[in-house]
ZALUM-167959 format. One record per residue (C-alpha): residue number from 1; residue in three letters; x negated, y, z. Coordinates in nm, 3 decimals, padded with zeros to 5 digits, always signed. Layout:
<voba><lummar>NUM</lummar><titor>ALA</titor><east>X</east><north>Y</north><up>Z</up></voba>
...
REM end
This chain:
<voba><lummar>1</lummar><titor>MET</titor><east>-00.337</east><north>+02.966</north><up>+00.992</up></voba>
<voba><lummar>2</lummar><titor>ARG</titor><east>-00.062</east><north>+02.756</north><up>+00.839</up></voba>
<voba><lummar>3</lummar><titor>CYS</titor><east>+00.134</east><north>+02.512</north><up>+01.048</up></voba>
<voba><lummar>4</lummar><titor>PRO</titor><east>+00.097</east><north>+02.170</north><up>+00.884</up></voba>
<voba><lummar>5</lummar><titor>LEU</titor><east>+00.446</east><north>+02.059</north><up>+00.983</up></voba>
<voba><lummar>6</lummar><titor>ASN</titor><east>+00.621</east><north>+02.356</north><up>+00.824</up></voba>
<voba><lummar>7</lummar><titor>SER</titor><east>+00.395</east><north>+02.419</north><up>+00.526</up></voba>
<voba><lummar>8</lummar><titor>HIS</titor><east>+00.530</east><north>+02.144</north><up>+00.300</up></voba>
<voba><lummar>9</lummar><titor>SER</titor><east>+00.803</east><north>+02.219</north><up>+00.052</up></voba>
<voba><lummar>10</lummar><titor>SER</titor><east>+01.021</east><north>+01.942</north><up>-00.086</up></voba>
<voba><lummar>11</lummar><titor>ASN</titor><east>+00.788</east><north>+01.920</north><up>-00.388</up></voba>
<voba><lummar>12</lummar><titor>ASP</titor><east>+00.492</east><north>+01.833</north><up>-00.164</up></voba>
<voba><lummar>13</lummar><titor>ARG</titor><east>+00.661</east><north>+01.523</north><up>-00.024</up></voba>
<voba><lummar>14</lummar><titor>LEU</titor><east>+00.516</east><north>+01.179</north><up>-00.074</up></voba>
<voba><lummar>15</lummar><titor>LEU</titor><east>+00.743</east><north>+00.886</north><up>-00.148</up></voba>
<voba><lummar>16</lummar><titor>ARG</titor><east>+00.676</east><north>+00.521</north><up>-00.077</up></voba>
<voba><lummar>17</lummar><titor>LEU</titor><east>+00.757</east><north>+00.264</north><up>-00.345</up></voba>
<voba><lummar>18</lummar><titor>SER</titor><east>+01.079</east><north>+00.159</north><up>-00.171</up></voba>
<voba><lummar>19</lummar><titor>ALA</titor><east>+01.207</east><north>+00.516</north><up>-00.208</up></voba>
<voba><lummar>20</lummar><titor>VAL</titor><east>+01.109</east><north>+00.530</north><up>-00.577</up></voba>
<voba><lummar>21</lummar><titor>LEU</titor><east>+01.251</east><north>+00.203</north><up>-00.708</up></voba>
<voba><lummar>22</lummar><titor>ALA</titor><east>+01.620</east><north>+00.103</north><up>-00.713</up></voba>
<voba><lummar>23</lummar><titor>PRO</titor><east>+01.843</east><north>+00.035</north><up>-00.526</up></voba>
<voba><lummar>24</lummar><titor>ALA</titor><east>+01.725</east><north>+00.304</north><up>-00.280</up></voba>
<voba><lummar>25</lummar><titor>GLY</titor><east>+01.543</east><north>+00.511</north><up>-00.541</up></voba>
<voba><lummar>26</lummar><titor>PRO</titor><east>+01.619</east><north>+00.655</north><up>-00.883</up></voba>
<voba><lummar>27</lummar><titor>ILE</titor><east>+01.403</east><north>+00.426</north><up>-01.098</up></voba>
<voba><lummar>28</lummar><titor>PRO</titor><east>+01.572</east><north>+00.096</north><up>-01.196</up></voba>
<voba><lummar>29</lummar><titor>VAL</titor><east>+01.268</east><north>-00.123</north><up>-01.263</up></voba>
<voba><lummar>30</lummar><titor>SER</titor><east>+01.104</east><north>-00.411</north><up>-01.078</up></voba>
<voba><lummar>31</lummar><titor>LYS</titor><east>+00.783</east><north>-00.375</north><up>-00.880</up></voba>
<voba><lummar>32</lummar><titor>SER</titor><east>+00.585</east><north>-00.564</north><up>-01.143</up></voba>
<voba><lummar>33</lummar><titor>THR</titor><east>+00.720</east><north>-00.342</north><up>-01.423</up></voba>
<voba><lummar>34</lummar><titor>TRP</titor><east>+00.642</east><north>-00.032</north><up>-01.214</up></voba>
<voba><lummar>35</lummar><titor>TRP</titor><east>+00.280</east><north>-00.137</north><up>-01.152</up></voba>
<voba><lummar>36</lummar><titor>ALA</titor><east>+00.233</east><north>-00.229</north><up>-01.518</up></voba>
<voba><lummar>37</lummar><titor>GLY</titor><east>+00.363</east><north>+00.118</north><up>-01.608</up></voba>
<voba><lummar>38</lummar><titor>VAL</titor><east>+00.126</east><north>+00.282</north><up>-01.362</up></voba>
<voba><lummar>39</lummar><titor>LYS</titor><east>-00.163</east><north>+00.088</north><up>-01.513</up></voba>
<voba><lummar>40</lummar><titor>SER</titor><east>-00.064</east><north>+00.184</north><up>-01.869</up></voba>
<voba><lummar>41</lummar><titor>GLY</titor><east>-00.007</east><north>+00.550</north><up>-01.779</up></voba>
<voba><lummar>42</lummar><titor>ARG</titor><east>+00.369</east><north>+00.543</north><up>-01.838</up></voba>
<voba><lummar>43</lummar><titor>PHE</titor><east>+00.440</east><north>+00.609</north><up>-01.469</up></voba>
<voba><lummar>44</lummar><titor>PRO</titor><east>+00.254</east><north>+00.849</north><up>-01.235</up></voba>
<voba><lummar>45</lummar><titor>LYS</titor><east>-00.060</east><north>+00.741</north><up>-01.055</up></voba>
<voba><lummar>46</lummar><titor>PRO</titor><east>-00.023</east><north>+00.676</north><up>-00.681</up></voba>
<voba><lummar>47</lummar><titor>VAL</titor><east>-00.189</east><north>+00.852</north><up>-00.388</up></voba>
<voba><lummar>48</lummar><titor>LYS</titor><east>-00.370</east><north>+00.614</north><up>-00.154</up></voba>
<voba><lummar>49</lummar><titor>LEU</titor><east>-00.304</east><north>+00.702</north><up>+00.211</up></voba>
<voba><lummar>50</lummar><titor>GLY</titor><east>-00.485</east><north>+00.402</north><up>+00.352</up></voba>
<voba><lummar>51</lummar><titor>PRO</titor><east>-00.605</east><north>+00.056</north><up>+00.255</up></voba>
<voba><lummar>52</lummar><titor>ARG</titor><east>-00.249</east><north>-00.077</north><up>+00.233</up></voba>
<voba><lummar>53</lummar><titor>ILE</titor><east>-00.045</east><north>+00.243</north><up>+00.206</up></voba>
<voba><lummar>54</lummar><titor>THR</titor><east>+00.042</east><north>+00.389</north><up>-00.133</up></voba>
<voba><lummar>55</lummar><titor>ALA</titor><east>+00.274</east><north>+00.678</north><up>-00.214</up></voba>
<voba><lummar>56</lummar><titor>TRP</titor><east>+00.375</east><north>+00.899</north><up>-00.505</up></voba>
<voba><lummar>57</lummar><titor>ARG</titor><east>+00.424</east><north>+01.276</north><up>-00.523</up></voba>
<voba><lummar>58</lummar><titor>SER</titor><east>+00.795</east><north>+01.355</north><up>-00.526</up></voba>
<voba><lummar>59</lummar><titor>ASP</titor><east>+00.753</east><north>+01.627</north><up>-00.789</up></voba>
<voba><lummar>60</lummar><titor>GLU</titor><east>+00.600</east><north>+01.372</north><up>-01.029</up></voba>
<voba><lummar>61</lummar><titor>ILE</titor><east>+00.887</east><north>+01.129</north><up>-00.966</up></voba>
<voba><lummar>62</lummar><titor>GLN</titor><east>+01.143</east><north>+01.408</north><up>-01.013</up></voba>
<voba><lummar>63</lummar><titor>ALA</titor><east>+00.976</east><north>+01.506</north><up>-01.341</up></voba>
<voba><lummar>64</lummar><titor>LEU</titor><east>+00.986</east><north>+01.142</north><up>-01.457</up></voba>
<voba><lummar>65</lummar><titor>VAL</titor><east>+01.357</east><north>+01.120</north><up>-01.380</up></voba>
<voba><lummar>66</lummar><titor>ALA</titor><east>+01.428</east><north>+01.460</north><up>-01.540</up></voba>
<voba><lummar>67</lummar><titor>THR</titor><east>+01.250</east><north>+01.376</north><up>-01.866</up></voba>
<voba><lummar>68</lummar><titor>GLY</titor><east>+01.394</east><north>+01.029</north><up>-01.870</up></voba>
<voba><lummar>69</lummar><titor>PHE</titor><east>+01.211</east><north>+00.707</north><up>-01.935</up></voba>
<voba><lummar>70</lummar><titor>THR</titor><east>+01.281</east><north>+00.387</north><up>-02.117</up></voba>
<voba><lummar>71</lummar><titor>GLN</titor><east>+01.252</east><north>+00.029</north><up>-02.000</up></voba>
<voba><lummar>72</lummar><titor>GLU</titor><east>+01.022</east><north>-00.048</north><up>-02.292</up></voba>
<voba><lummar>73</lummar><titor>PRO</titor><east>+00.686</east><north>+00.133</north><up>-02.337</up></voba>
REM end
């Protein structure tokens, strides 16, 4: 049986929006631009953890940063 606390690698982490968007995070866009990009498919889809809790997979965010993205769609 796997221990849930030790079974997650860094790629399995979930990031809240404040950790994704600048100034704390690597993506320099506003919240409204981010949500518009999620809706259009330009940014990764979120994972709902509860009715008011949303997060993103860190590997998807890392891939977005690695491939680069533009401010315009």
